[in-house]
Each structure stands twice: as structure tokens, then as C-alpha cells.
C-alpha positions as CSV (number, residue, x, y, z in Angstrom):
1,X,1.9,-18.4,19.7
2,X,1.3,-17.4,22.9
3,X,0.2,-20.8,24.3
4,X,3.1,-23.0,25.7
5,X,1.8,-26.1,24.0
6,X,1.3,-24.6,20.7
7,X,4.8,-23.2,20.2
8,X,6.3,-25.8,17.9
9,X,3.3,-26.6,15.8
10,X,0.2,-24.6,14.2
11,X,-1.6,-27.5,12.8
12,X,-2.8,-31.1,12.8
13,X,-3.0,-33.8,10.2
14,X,-6.3,-36.0,10.2
15,X,-6.0,-39.3,9.0
16,X,-9.7,-39.4,7.9
17,X,-11.9,-42.3,7.2
18,X,-9.8,-43.6,4.0
19,X,-6.8,-42.7,2.0
20,X,-8.4,-44.1,-1.4
21,X,-10.0,-41.4,-3.4
22,X,-12.9,-43.7,-5.2
23,X,-14.0,-44.5,-1.3
24,X,-13.8,-41.0,-0.3
25,X,-16.2,-39.9,-3.1
26,X,-18.6,-42.6,-2.0
27,X,-18.2,-41.5,1.6
28,X,-18.8,-37.8,0.7
29,X,-22.0,-38.8,-0.9
30,X,-23.2,-40.8,1.9
31,X,-22.4,-38.2,4.6
32,X,-23.7,-35.3,2.8
33,X,-27.0,-37.3,2.2
34,X,-26.9,-37.9,6.0
35,X,-26.1,-34.5,6.9
36,X,-28.9,-32.9,4.7
37,X,-31.5,-35.6,6.2
38,X,-30.4,-34.5,9.5
39,X,-30.9,-30.8,8.9
40,X,-34.3,-31.5,7.2
41,X,-35.5,-33.9,9.9
42,X,-34.7,-31.7,12.7
43,X,-35.9,-28.5,11.4
44,X,-39.0,-30.5,10.4
45,X,-39.5,-31.5,14.0
46,X,-38.8,-27.7,15.3
47,X,-41.3,-26.4,12.4
48,X,-44.1,-28.8,13.5
49,X,-43.6,-28.5,17.4
50,X,-43.6,-24.5,16.9
51,X,-46.7,-24.7,14.7
52,X,-49.0,-27.2,16.2
53,X,-50.3,-26.0,19.4
54,X,-51.2,-29.6,20.5
55,X,-47.5,-30.1,20.9
56,X,-47.0,-27.1,23.3
57,X,-46.2,-29.6,26.1
58,X,-43.0,-30.2,28.3
59,X,-42.3,-33.4,26.5
60,X,-42.1,-31.5,23.1
61,X,-40.5,-28.7,24.7
62,X,-37.7,-31.0,25.4
63,X,-38.0,-32.7,22.1
64,X,-37.6,-29.2,20.1
65,X,-34.6,-28.6,22.1
66,X,-33.0,-32.0,21.3
67,X,-33.7,-31.3,17.7
68,X,-31.9,-28.1,17.8
69,X,-28.8,-29.8,19.7
70,X,-28.6,-32.4,17.0
71,X,-28.5,-29.8,14.3
72,X,-25.5,-28.0,16.3
73,X,-24.0,-31.2,17.0
74,X,-23.8,-32.4,13.6
75,X,-22.7,-29.0,12.3
76,X,-19.7,-29.1,14.6
77,X,-18.3,-32.3,12.9
78,X,-19.9,-33.1,9.6
79,X,-18.9,-30.1,7.5
80,X,-15.3,-30.4,8.4
81,X,-15.5,-34.2,7.4
82,X,-17.3,-33.5,4.1
83,X,-14.6,-30.7,3.5
84,X,-11.7,-33.5,4.1
85,X,-13.1,-36.2,2.0
86,X,-12.5,-33.7,-1.0
87,X,-9.1,-32.8,0.2
88,X,-5.9,-34.3,-0.4
89,X,-4.2,-32.9,2.8
90,X,-6.6,-33.3,5.7
91,X,-5.5,-30.5,8.1
92,X,-7.0,-28.5,10.8
93,X,-5.5,-25.6,12.8
94,X,-4.6,-26.0,16.5
95,X,-7.1,-23.3,17.4
96,X,-9.8,-24.8,15.2
97,X,-8.9,-28.3,16.8
98,X,-9.5,-26.8,20.4
99,X,-12.8,-25.3,19.0
100,X,-13.9,-28.5,17.7
101,X,-12.9,-30.3,20.8
102,X,-15.1,-27.6,23.0
103,X,-18.1,-27.6,21.0
104,X,-18.4,-31.4,20.6
105,X,-18.4,-31.5,24.5
106,X,-20.9,-28.7,24.9
107,X,-23.4,-30.1,22.5
108,X,-22.6,-33.9,23.5
109,X,-22.9,-32.8,27.4
110,X,-26.2,-30.7,26.9
111,X,-27.8,-33.7,25.0
112,X,-26.7,-36.1,27.8
113,X,-28.5,-33.8,30.1
114,X,-31.5,-33.1,28.1
115,X,-32.1,-37.0,27.7
116,X,-31.9,-37.3,31.4
117,X,-34.5,-34.5,31.9
118,X,-36.8,-36.0,29.2
119,X,-36.7,-39.5,31.3
120,X,-37.8,-37.3,34.3
121,X,-40.6,-36.0,32.3
122,X,-41.7,-39.5,31.4
123,X,-41.6,-40.6,34.9
124,X,-43.6,-37.5,36.2
125,X,-46.4,-38.3,33.3
126,X,-46.6,-41.9,34.0
127,X,-45.9,-42.4,37.7
128,X,-47.8,-38.7,38.8
129,X,-50.2,-38.0,35.8
130,X,-52.7,-35.8,38.2
131,X,-49.5,-33.6,39.4
132,X,-48.0,-33.6,36.0
133,X,-49.0,-30.4,35.1
134,X,-47.8,-28.7,38.4
135,X,-44.6,-30.9,38.5
136,X,-43.5,-30.2,34.9
137,X,-44.3,-26.3,35.0
138,X,-43.1,-24.1,32.1
139,X,-40.8,-22.4,34.3
140,X,-39.2,-25.6,35.5
141,X,-38.7,-26.7,32.0
142,X,-36.9,-23.6,30.9
143,X,-34.7,-23.8,33.9
144,X,-33.9,-27.4,33.6
145,X,-32.8,-26.7,29.9
146,X,-30.5,-23.6,30.7
147,X,-29.1,-25.7,33.8
148,X,-28.1,-28.4,31.1
149,X,-26.3,-25.9,28.8
150,X,-24.6,-24.0,32.1
151,X,-23.3,-27.7,33.3
152,X,-22.5,-28.7,29.8
153,X,-20.6,-25.4,29.5
154,X,-18.7,-25.6,32.5
155,X,-17.8,-29.3,31.8
156,X,-16.6,-28.4,28.3
157,X,-14.2,-25.6,29.7
158,X,-12.4,-27.9,32.0
159,X,-12.1,-30.5,29.1
160,X,-10.5,-27.7,26.9
161,X,-8.3,-26.8,29.7
162,X,-6.9,-30.3,29.8
163,X,-6.0,-30.0,26.0
164,X,-4.5,-26.6,26.3
165,X,-2.0,-27.7,28.9
166,X,-0.7,-30.4,26.7
167,X,2.8,-30.1,25.2
168,X,2.7,-30.8,21.3
169,X,6.0,-31.6,20.0
170,X,6.6,-33.4,16.6
171,X,3.7,-35.8,16.3
172,X,1.0,-34.1,14.4
173,X,-1.2,-36.6,13.0
174,X,-4.5,-37.4,14.7
175,X,-5.7,-40.9,14.0
176,X,-9.3,-39.8,13.6
177,X,-11.5,-37.7,11.2
178,X,-12.1,-35.0,13.8
179,X,-10.6,-33.6,17.1
180,X,-11.5,-35.4,20.0
181,X,-9.5,-35.3,23.3
182,X,-8.5,-39.1,23.6
183,X,-7.0,-38.8,20.2
184,X,-5.0,-35.7,21.1
185,X,-3.2,-37.5,24.3
186,X,-1.2,-39.9,22.0
187,X,0.4,-36.7,20.5
188,X,1.6,-35.2,23.6
189,X,5.2,-35.3,24.7
190,X,4.4,-34.6,28.2
191,X,2.9,-36.7,30.9
192,X,-0.9,-37.1,30.3
193,X,-1.7,-39.6,33.1
194,X,-3.2,-36.8,35.2
195,X,-5.2,-35.4,32.1
196,X,-6.4,-38.9,31.3
197,X,-7.6,-39.3,35.0
198,X,-9.5,-36.0,34.9
199,X,-11.2,-36.9,31.7
200,X,-12.2,-40.2,33.0
201,X,-13.6,-38.6,36.3
202,X,-15.2,-36.1,34.1
203,X,-16.9,-38.7,31.8
204,X,-17.9,-40.7,34.8
205,X,-19.4,-37.8,36.7
206,X,-21.2,-36.3,33.6
207,X,-21.9,-39.7,31.9
208,X,-23.2,-41.8,34.9
209,X,-24.7,-38.6,36.6
210,X,-26.9,-38.2,33.7
211,X,-27.7,-41.8,32.9
212,X,-28.3,-42.8,36.7
213,X,-31.7,-40.5,36.6
214,X,-32.8,-42.1,33.6
215,X,-32.2,-45.7,35.1
216,X,-34.2,-44.6,38.3
217,X,-37.0,-42.8,35.9
218,X,-37.3,-46.0,34.0
219,X,-37.2,-48.0,37.3
220,X,-40.2,-46.4,38.6
221,X,-42.0,-46.3,35.0
222,X,-41.6,-50.0,34.6
223,X,-43.0,-50.7,38.2
224,X,-46.1,-48.3,37.9
225,X,-46.7,-49.7,34.2
226,X,-46.6,-53.4,35.4
227,X,-49.1,-52.3,38.0
228,X,-51.8,-51.4,35.3
229,X,-54.3,-54.1,34.8
230,X,-55.3,-53.1,31.2
231,X,-53.1,-54.3,28.5
232,X,-54.0,-51.4,26.3
233,X,-53.0,-49.0,29.1
234,X,-49.3,-50.9,29.6
235,X,-49.0,-50.7,25.8
236,X,-49.7,-47.1,25.6
237,X,-47.5,-46.3,28.5
238,X,-44.4,-48.2,27.0
239,X,-45.2,-46.6,23.6
240,X,-44.6,-43.4,24.9
241,X,-41.2,-44.3,26.3
242,X,-39.7,-46.5,23.4
243,X,-38.6,-43.3,21.3
244,X,-36.6,-41.8,24.3
245,X,-35.2,-45.3,25.2
246,X,-34.0,-46.0,21.6
247,X,-32.4,-42.7,21.5
248,X,-30.5,-43.2,25.0
249,X,-29.2,-46.4,24.0
250,X,-28.0,-45.2,20.7
251,X,-26.2,-42.1,22.2
252,X,-24.9,-43.1,25.6
253,X,-23.9,-46.6,24.0
254,X,-21.5,-45.1,21.4
255,X,-20.4,-42.1,23.3
256,X,-19.3,-44.2,26.4
257,X,-17.7,-46.8,24.2
258,X,-15.7,-43.8,22.7
259,X,-14.5,-42.1,26.0
260,X,-14.0,-44.8,28.4
261,X,-12.1,-47.5,26.1
262,X,-8.3,-46.7,25.4
263,X,-7.8,-44.7,22.4
264,X,-6.3,-47.0,19.7
265,X,-7.3,-45.5,16.2
266,X,-9.0,-48.6,15.4
267,X,-12.2,-48.8,13.3
268,X,-14.0,-49.2,16.7
269,X,-13.1,-45.5,17.7
270,X,-14.2,-44.5,14.3
271,X,-17.4,-46.0,14.4
272,X,-18.4,-45.1,17.8
273,X,-17.6,-41.3,17.1
274,X,-19.5,-41.7,13.8
275,X,-22.5,-43.3,15.6
276,X,-23.0,-40.4,18.4
277,X,-22.1,-37.4,16.2
278,X,-23.4,-38.2,12.9
279,X,-25.7,-41.2,12.8
280,X,-27.7,-40.2,16.1
281,X,-28.5,-36.8,15.2
282,X,-30.0,-38.0,11.9
283,X,-32.0,-40.9,13.5
284,X,-33.5,-39.0,16.4
285,X,-36.0,-37.0,14.3
286,X,-37.0,-40.3,12.4
287,X,-37.3,-42.1,15.7
288,X,-39.6,-39.6,17.4
289,X,-41.9,-39.0,14.3
290,X,-42.4,-42.5,13.2
291,X,-43.1,-44.0,16.6
292,X,-45.1,-40.8,17.8
293,X,-48.6,-40.4,17.3
294,X,-48.9,-37.1,18.2
295,X,-46.0,-35.8,15.7
296,X,-47.5,-37.9,12.9
297,X,-51.0,-36.4,13.6
298,X,-49.4,-32.8,13.7
299,X,-47.4,-33.3,10.6
300,X,-50.6,-34.4,8.8
301,X,-52.5,-31.3,10.0
302,X,-49.5,-28.9,9.0
303,X,-49.5,-30.6,5.4
304,X,-53.4,-30.6,4.8
305,X,-53.3,-26.8,6.1
306,X,-50.7,-26.1,3.2
């Protein structure tokens, strides 16, 4: 191997979620159902938004990109998890591990940016409805999505460089079900203090840099909504934001817990990772379809057509 840190090992062992074959069989069935629901739900959202002209608005443009991201995000982690649940020997090559670290960060990072931009879209729609069409132009929406991918890609390259520069010696067991950078640090026989500090700075900049616009947007939204005299108007305004708020809480809550808390290989680490990388991609289409009248109406029109 050409890379300095890969000269002594070629693969890692994953502890997975359980060592009991019976529990693994049950978990395999559970996560297979979750993965299929994730694929079907997000593909349905993409199809409905694409097919119905009533949903060709900035809000649903961002939502369709979120559905595409959730498909990618889930596919980075769940297929490998399903494979390992059926295998006695749970291994991943060093190259595969680095690739998984990269794609976890690029999909999660893009989703964080996208959720931030969706908050700004709601701010523009509720606080400046007369200027909404001008503010959220098609060109701006496309540029915002491309910027999300670009910034997340840049951050992912930095993260992978941190992993590549680690020296791995004899310790090869990752106490997790996927390759995540916090789980790789304990395996390194070199000094990881600088790497950990850079990771924390990256997570703070990325996490709070995307969460801050969400907070500011909703502060303005709440102020505007509370000034509406009509109860019906207030309820309608809040209902347009509730789905997005739930998605933000689920994603940011579990993601920040996983990457800002010290890695211990505990159940909390596993649950946080499962929440943001497996469960949230499945829940997002349910949240946005069950709580959104426009999506339900579009789905009904599409079903009646066929």
C-alpha cells in the first residue's frame, strides 16, 4: 500500500449491532424493511413532485433534493449493515472505510446545508410573501443546491485527509456498525489530538454554520406569525413550518450528539448514528407527506389519474 497509514493493515473489523445470530436475524429483517420504506417513500416524493405542476415551487424543489439526498445517505450505510448482519466476519477494507467516511460526510453535510436553505425559503414565504417570487428565483434555488454540494464536498475532503493521515497499527476493531471518523481515532497509534481538534472545529463550523440561519429564520418567522391577528392565519403559517422543524430536530439533534460527544462505543453512539443515517431518511418522506396538504392532494391526483 502506498499510503503511510495503511502499510500494516488492509481491513478493519466491525463489531456491528449484535453478536447473537438470532438478534442479528431480527435486526436484518427490521433494517431491510426500513431501507425498502426509505427507498419507496423518497422515490414516491420525487415522482409526485416531478409529476404535479402544482408542486413546481422552490419549497418542493428543495424537498425533492432532500429526498434524493436521503436515498443516497441511506444507501451509504444500510446495505453494508445488512450484509454484516448476515455475516460471521464483519470486515471492511481500508479503502472502503475511507470511502464510507467520505460519503457519510458529503451526504450528511449537504443535507445540513439543504435544511438551512429550506428554513430561509420558509422565512421568505412567510415574512416577505409579496417578494417571494423574486427572492426565491429558480436560478437562486439551483445555485443554493449546487453550493450545498460544493461546500459539503470540500468539508468531506478535509475530513478524509484527517483519516488518511492517521497511523493504524495493530488495533483493527471498530466498535461500530459503520466507518465514522470518531470511531477511527481510538484505533490510531499516532497522536490524534490535532485531528480531533480539526474535526471538532469542522463540525462546529458546519453544524452551527447551518443551524444558525435556521434559528434566525425561525426567530423572524415566529415574530411575524405572532403579529398575525387571525388564528387561522397563524395556524396555517405554523403548519407550513412544522414538517421542516421536525426534520431539523431529528437530523441535527442526533448528528451533533454523535460527533461532539466523546466516542465510547456505547449504545448512545450507535443509536445516534442509526437515528441520523437510517431512521431519519425513512421518516422524512412520511413527515412531509402526512403533514402536507399539497403533497397529499398531489398524490391523490396522481393515483386518480392512474
